[in-house]
C-alpha beads as a LAMMPS data file, in Angstrom:
LAMMPS data file: protein, C-alpha beads

225 atoms
224 bonds

1 atom types
1 bond types

-500.0 500.0 xlo xhi
-500.0 500.0 ylo yhi
-500.0 500.0 zlo zhi

Masses

1 110.0

Atoms # bond

1 1 1 357.928 -219.856 -300.920
2 1 1 356.758 -216.403 -299.880
3 1 1 357.646 -213.210 -301.707
4 1 1 359.727 -212.099 -298.723
5 1 1 361.662 -215.371 -298.602
6 1 1 362.424 -215.217 -302.306
7 1 1 363.572 -211.598 -302.422
8 1 1 365.427 -211.605 -299.109
9 1 1 369.095 -210.945 -299.797
10 1 1 368.526 -210.094 -303.464
11 1 1 369.889 -206.581 -303.604
12 1 1 369.271 -205.949 -307.280
13 1 1 366.940 -208.223 -309.272
14 1 1 366.313 -205.229 -311.562
15 1 1 362.801 -205.147 -313.019
16 1 1 360.430 -207.779 -311.677
17 1 1 357.033 -209.146 -312.762
18 1 1 354.672 -211.379 -310.793
19 1 1 351.478 -212.926 -312.188
20 1 1 349.103 -215.247 -310.365
21 1 1 345.903 -215.456 -308.357
22 1 1 344.749 -215.155 -304.746
23 1 1 343.276 -218.054 -302.799
24 1 1 339.850 -216.676 -303.770
25 1 1 340.763 -216.763 -307.452
26 1 1 341.268 -213.035 -308.000
27 1 1 343.777 -212.150 -310.709
28 1 1 347.107 -210.698 -309.558
29 1 1 349.725 -208.709 -311.462
30 1 1 352.694 -206.810 -310.078
31 1 1 355.588 -204.926 -311.632
32 1 1 358.516 -203.471 -309.710
33 1 1 361.265 -201.187 -310.968
34 1 1 364.661 -200.856 -309.330
35 1 1 367.421 -198.495 -310.338
36 1 1 371.070 -197.720 -309.663
37 1 1 371.916 -194.903 -312.079
38 1 1 370.538 -191.385 -311.696
39 1 1 368.661 -191.793 -314.995
40 1 1 367.000 -195.050 -313.862
41 1 1 366.083 -193.616 -310.475
42 1 1 364.401 -190.560 -311.983
43 1 1 361.069 -192.324 -312.584
44 1 1 357.563 -192.740 -311.235
45 1 1 354.557 -194.815 -312.277
46 1 1 351.474 -192.928 -313.426
47 1 1 348.250 -193.646 -315.332
48 1 1 347.222 -191.653 -318.392
49 1 1 343.638 -190.702 -319.232
50 1 1 343.113 -194.024 -321.038
51 1 1 344.171 -196.078 -318.025
52 1 1 347.558 -197.019 -319.474
53 1 1 350.287 -197.474 -316.843
54 1 1 353.380 -195.496 -317.837
55 1 1 356.826 -194.814 -316.512
56 1 1 357.249 -191.052 -316.287
57 1 1 360.222 -188.844 -315.390
58 1 1 360.094 -187.486 -311.852
59 1 1 362.183 -184.464 -312.861
60 1 1 362.024 -183.899 -316.611
61 1 1 365.077 -181.632 -316.740
62 1 1 367.251 -184.461 -315.338
63 1 1 366.358 -187.088 -317.962
64 1 1 369.552 -188.273 -319.688
65 1 1 368.177 -190.881 -322.100
66 1 1 364.433 -191.544 -322.258
67 1 1 364.605 -194.383 -324.799
68 1 1 364.888 -197.246 -322.302
69 1 1 363.252 -195.806 -319.198
70 1 1 360.070 -194.110 -320.465
71 1 1 357.415 -196.441 -321.888
72 1 1 353.928 -197.903 -321.542
73 1 1 354.252 -200.607 -318.901
74 1 1 350.689 -201.968 -318.918
75 1 1 347.922 -201.945 -321.534
76 1 1 344.743 -203.936 -321.983
77 1 1 343.648 -205.584 -325.216
78 1 1 340.118 -206.966 -325.027
79 1 1 340.215 -209.472 -322.126
80 1 1 344.013 -209.627 -321.959
81 1 1 346.317 -207.478 -319.806
82 1 1 349.863 -206.868 -321.059
83 1 1 352.618 -205.958 -318.592
84 1 1 356.278 -205.546 -319.574
85 1 1 359.502 -203.744 -318.736
86 1 1 359.752 -201.739 -321.952
87 1 1 358.427 -200.559 -325.277
88 1 1 357.495 -204.152 -326.158
89 1 1 354.206 -203.528 -324.317
90 1 1 353.054 -201.744 -327.462
91 1 1 354.576 -204.437 -329.700
92 1 1 352.553 -207.131 -327.937
93 1 1 349.396 -204.995 -328.105
94 1 1 349.864 -204.428 -331.837
95 1 1 350.514 -208.139 -332.416
96 1 1 347.359 -209.158 -330.545
97 1 1 345.344 -206.529 -332.417
98 1 1 346.574 -208.040 -335.700
99 1 1 345.363 -211.490 -334.640
100 1 1 348.699 -212.759 -333.346
101 1 1 349.762 -214.159 -329.996
102 1 1 352.173 -213.477 -327.160
103 1 1 354.509 -216.008 -328.784
104 1 1 354.336 -214.194 -332.120
105 1 1 355.339 -210.939 -330.433
106 1 1 358.151 -212.611 -328.481
107 1 1 359.708 -213.911 -331.700
108 1 1 360.102 -210.297 -332.854
109 1 1 361.806 -209.126 -329.633
110 1 1 365.413 -208.743 -328.650
111 1 1 367.148 -207.725 -325.431
112 1 1 367.716 -204.030 -324.760
113 1 1 370.622 -202.232 -326.400
114 1 1 372.129 -200.987 -323.135
115 1 1 375.714 -202.211 -323.441
116 1 1 377.360 -203.744 -321.445
117 1 1 374.343 -205.006 -319.443
118 1 1 371.977 -205.876 -322.306
119 1 1 368.913 -205.950 -320.071
120 1 1 366.455 -208.745 -320.802
121 1 1 362.924 -207.939 -321.901
122 1 1 360.420 -209.547 -319.532
123 1 1 356.721 -209.784 -320.288
124 1 1 353.385 -211.008 -318.958
125 1 1 350.083 -211.504 -320.759
126 1 1 347.183 -212.236 -318.422
127 1 1 344.120 -213.824 -320.000
128 1 1 341.463 -213.938 -317.309
129 1 1 338.761 -215.235 -319.658
130 1 1 340.868 -218.336 -320.330
131 1 1 342.016 -218.633 -316.688
132 1 1 345.678 -218.547 -317.636
133 1 1 348.708 -216.291 -318.010
134 1 1 352.007 -216.422 -319.864
135 1 1 355.423 -215.026 -318.973
136 1 1 358.260 -214.565 -321.422
137 1 1 361.881 -213.461 -321.538
138 1 1 364.100 -212.296 -324.413
139 1 1 367.699 -212.380 -323.150
140 1 1 371.254 -212.209 -324.485
141 1 1 373.225 -215.439 -324.646
142 1 1 376.595 -215.033 -326.317
143 1 1 375.918 -213.279 -329.599
144 1 1 372.362 -214.598 -329.762
145 1 1 368.956 -213.698 -328.378
146 1 1 367.263 -216.537 -326.494
147 1 1 363.484 -216.297 -326.201
148 1 1 361.564 -218.379 -323.661
149 1 1 357.812 -218.466 -322.998
150 1 1 356.026 -220.074 -320.028
151 1 1 352.272 -220.658 -319.783
152 1 1 350.383 -221.336 -316.559
153 1 1 346.784 -222.076 -315.610
154 1 1 345.316 -220.191 -312.646
155 1 1 346.356 -221.807 -309.364
156 1 1 344.605 -220.364 -306.340
157 1 1 347.041 -218.665 -303.973
158 1 1 349.989 -219.144 -306.335
159 1 1 351.909 -216.881 -308.696
160 1 1 355.121 -216.917 -310.700
161 1 1 357.930 -214.365 -310.754
162 1 1 360.520 -213.389 -313.351
163 1 1 363.064 -210.589 -313.244
164 1 1 365.774 -209.137 -315.417
165 1 1 368.981 -209.941 -313.528
166 1 1 370.714 -212.571 -311.462
167 1 1 373.373 -211.165 -309.161
168 1 1 376.907 -212.531 -309.126
169 1 1 379.849 -212.275 -306.750
170 1 1 381.703 -210.231 -309.364
171 1 1 379.065 -207.512 -309.136
172 1 1 377.990 -208.042 -312.737
173 1 1 374.330 -208.448 -313.666
174 1 1 373.894 -211.610 -315.741
175 1 1 370.403 -212.193 -317.167
176 1 1 367.721 -214.190 -315.368
177 1 1 368.096 -217.718 -316.753
178 1 1 365.997 -219.773 -314.325
179 1 1 362.409 -220.926 -314.660
180 1 1 359.899 -218.508 -313.099
181 1 1 359.824 -218.829 -309.322
182 1 1 356.618 -220.222 -307.811
183 1 1 355.421 -217.952 -304.997
184 1 1 352.617 -217.764 -302.456
185 1 1 350.258 -214.846 -303.133
186 1 1 348.639 -212.811 -300.299
187 1 1 344.858 -212.376 -300.369
188 1 1 344.511 -208.582 -300.277
189 1 1 345.924 -205.709 -302.284
190 1 1 347.291 -204.083 -299.138
191 1 1 349.086 -207.257 -298.017
192 1 1 350.558 -207.927 -301.438
193 1 1 351.765 -204.373 -302.044
194 1 1 353.187 -204.049 -298.535
195 1 1 355.030 -207.366 -298.596
196 1 1 356.497 -206.789 -302.040
197 1 1 357.561 -203.185 -301.382
198 1 1 359.226 -204.124 -298.098
199 1 1 360.933 -207.139 -299.686
200 1 1 362.594 -204.999 -302.363
201 1 1 365.977 -203.586 -301.397
202 1 1 365.294 -200.173 -299.861
203 1 1 368.288 -198.504 -301.501
204 1 1 367.399 -199.617 -305.021
205 1 1 363.600 -199.828 -305.201
206 1 1 362.017 -197.080 -307.316
207 1 1 358.384 -197.859 -308.187
208 1 1 355.814 -200.609 -307.714
209 1 1 352.493 -201.344 -309.428
210 1 1 350.115 -203.972 -308.029
211 1 1 346.734 -205.105 -309.319
212 1 1 344.494 -207.540 -307.473
213 1 1 341.137 -208.174 -309.092
214 1 1 339.702 -204.758 -309.931
215 1 1 341.881 -202.946 -307.371
216 1 1 345.166 -201.251 -308.220
217 1 1 347.811 -199.327 -306.350
218 1 1 351.097 -197.611 -307.172
219 1 1 354.044 -196.852 -304.875
220 1 1 356.788 -194.433 -305.916
221 1 1 359.918 -193.816 -303.881
222 1 1 360.304 -190.389 -305.467
223 1 1 356.878 -189.450 -304.068
224 1 1 357.902 -190.442 -300.555
225 1 1 356.408 -193.959 -300.475

Bonds

1 1 1 2
2 1 2 3
3 1 3 4
4 1 4 5
5 1 5 6
6 1 6 7
7 1 7 8
8 1 8 9
9 1 9 10
10 1 10 11
11 1 11 12
12 1 12 13
13 1 13 14
14 1 14 15
15 1 15 16
16 1 16 17
17 1 17 18
18 1 18 19
19 1 19 20
20 1 20 21
21 1 21 22
22 1 22 23
23 1 23 24
24 1 24 25
25 1 25 26
26 1 26 27
27 1 27 28
28 1 28 29
29 1 29 30
30 1 30 31
31 1 31 32
32 1 32 33
33 1 33 34
34 1 34 35
35 1 35 36
36 1 36 37
37 1 37 38
38 1 38 39
39 1 39 40
40 1 40 41
41 1 41 42
42 1 42 43
43 1 43 44
44 1 44 45
45 1 45 46
46 1 46 47
47 1 47 48
48 1 48 49
49 1 49 50
50 1 50 51
51 1 51 52
52 1 52 53
53 1 53 54
54 1 54 55
55 1 55 56
56 1 56 57
57 1 57 58
58 1 58 59
59 1 59 60
60 1 60 61
61 1 61 62
62 1 62 63
63 1 63 64
64 1 64 65
65 1 65 66
66 1 66 67
67 1 67 68
68 1 68 69
69 1 69 70
70 1 70 71
71 1 71 72
72 1 72 73
73 1 73 74
74 1 74 75
75 1 75 76
76 1 76 77
77 1 77 78
78 1 78 79
79 1 79 80
80 1 80 81
81 1 81 82
82 1 82 83
83 1 83 84
84 1 84 85
85 1 85 86
86 1 86 87
87 1 87 88
88 1 88 89
89 1 89 90
90 1 90 91
91 1 91 92
92 1 92 93
93 1 93 94
94 1 94 95
95 1 95 96
96 1 96 97
97 1 97 98
98 1 98 99
99 1 99 100
100 1 100 101
101 1 101 102
102 1 102 103
103 1 103 104
104 1 104 105
105 1 105 106
106 1 106 107
107 1 107 108
108 1 108 109
109 1 109 110
110 1 110 111
111 1 111 112
112 1 112 113
113 1 113 114
114 1 114 115
115 1 115 116
116 1 116 117
117 1 117 118
118 1 118 119
119 1 119 120
120 1 120 121
121 1 121 122
122 1 122 123
123 1 123 124
124 1 124 125
125 1 125 126
126 1 126 127
127 1 127 128
128 1 128 129
129 1 129 130
130 1 130 131
131 1 131 132
132 1 132 133
133 1 133 134
134 1 134 135
135 1 135 136
136 1 136 137
137 1 137 138
138 1 138 139
139 1 139 140
140 1 140 141
141 1 141 142
142 1 142 143
143 1 143 144
144 1 144 145
145 1 145 146
146 1 146 147
147 1 147 148
148 1 148 149
149 1 149 150
150 1 150 151
151 1 151 152
152 1 152 153
153 1 153 154
154 1 154 155
155 1 155 156
156 1 156 157
157 1 157 158
158 1 158 159
159 1 159 160
160 1 160 161
161 1 161 162
162 1 162 163
163 1 163 164
164 1 164 165
165 1 165 166
166 1 166 167
167 1 167 168
168 1 168 169
169 1 169 170
170 1 170 171
171 1 171 172
172 1 172 173
173 1 173 174
174 1 174 175
175 1 175 176
176 1 176 177
177 1 177 178
178 1 178 179
179 1 179 180
180 1 180 181
181 1 181 182
182 1 182 183
183 1 183 184
184 1 184 185
185 1 185 186
186 1 186 187
187 1 187 188
188 1 188 189
189 1 189 190
190 1 190 191
191 1 191 192
192 1 192 193
193 1 193 194
194 1 194 195
195 1 195 196
196 1 196 197
197 1 197 198
198 1 198 199
199 1 199 200
200 1 200 201
201 1 201 202
202 1 202 203
203 1 203 204
204 1 204 205
205 1 205 206
206 1 206 207
207 1 207 208
208 1 208 209
209 1 209 210
210 1 210 211
211 1 211 212
212 1 212 213
213 1 213 214
214 1 214 215
215 1 215 216
216 1 216 217
217 1 217 218
218 1 218 219
219 1 219 220
220 1 220 221
221 1 221 222
222 1 222 223
223 1 223 224
224 1 224 225
């Protein structure tokens, strides 16, 4: 299934992560942010001086609550790249630095405290030296937190996608409870970024980060992209 086919008709998957590889074996990571509230929409992606990908306020004077929208989205630890939808990026980094694993970090996570939605925490750890990547989700189920981790070897031209929400006819946003979706991955940064940005609902897309091999790009709706 292509990225376009999968996202077509999905008006609000929320935050979305894709990890995989091109047909030439180049590593691929992508992270998309969508937003409906004014606070969620007031964001852009930017890199700091250390190369850390951050979510930043577009207009600082309009920030209502920074706790769940401003965070390090991507960091690198040795030969591993960490990409998440929240402050757990730093938790995973700290866990790896202490000799732990993605699984160890996941066991310490819970869903976000944003009642009544309780947004799931979604995460990717890409280990290019071991030719594999893992995706994980910490989501609310009843009064409990369910934590699921998936591990994949590199498959040329293939990636896997997770996101925070599944849409329902009631308009509610239940958590993503499926297995990661297997997707075809384009071969160039330009193709991947263009297809993914266009596939995201135009009204709700906010920012997109894409890395393919050593190349990276960022698209921000607030900057006119």
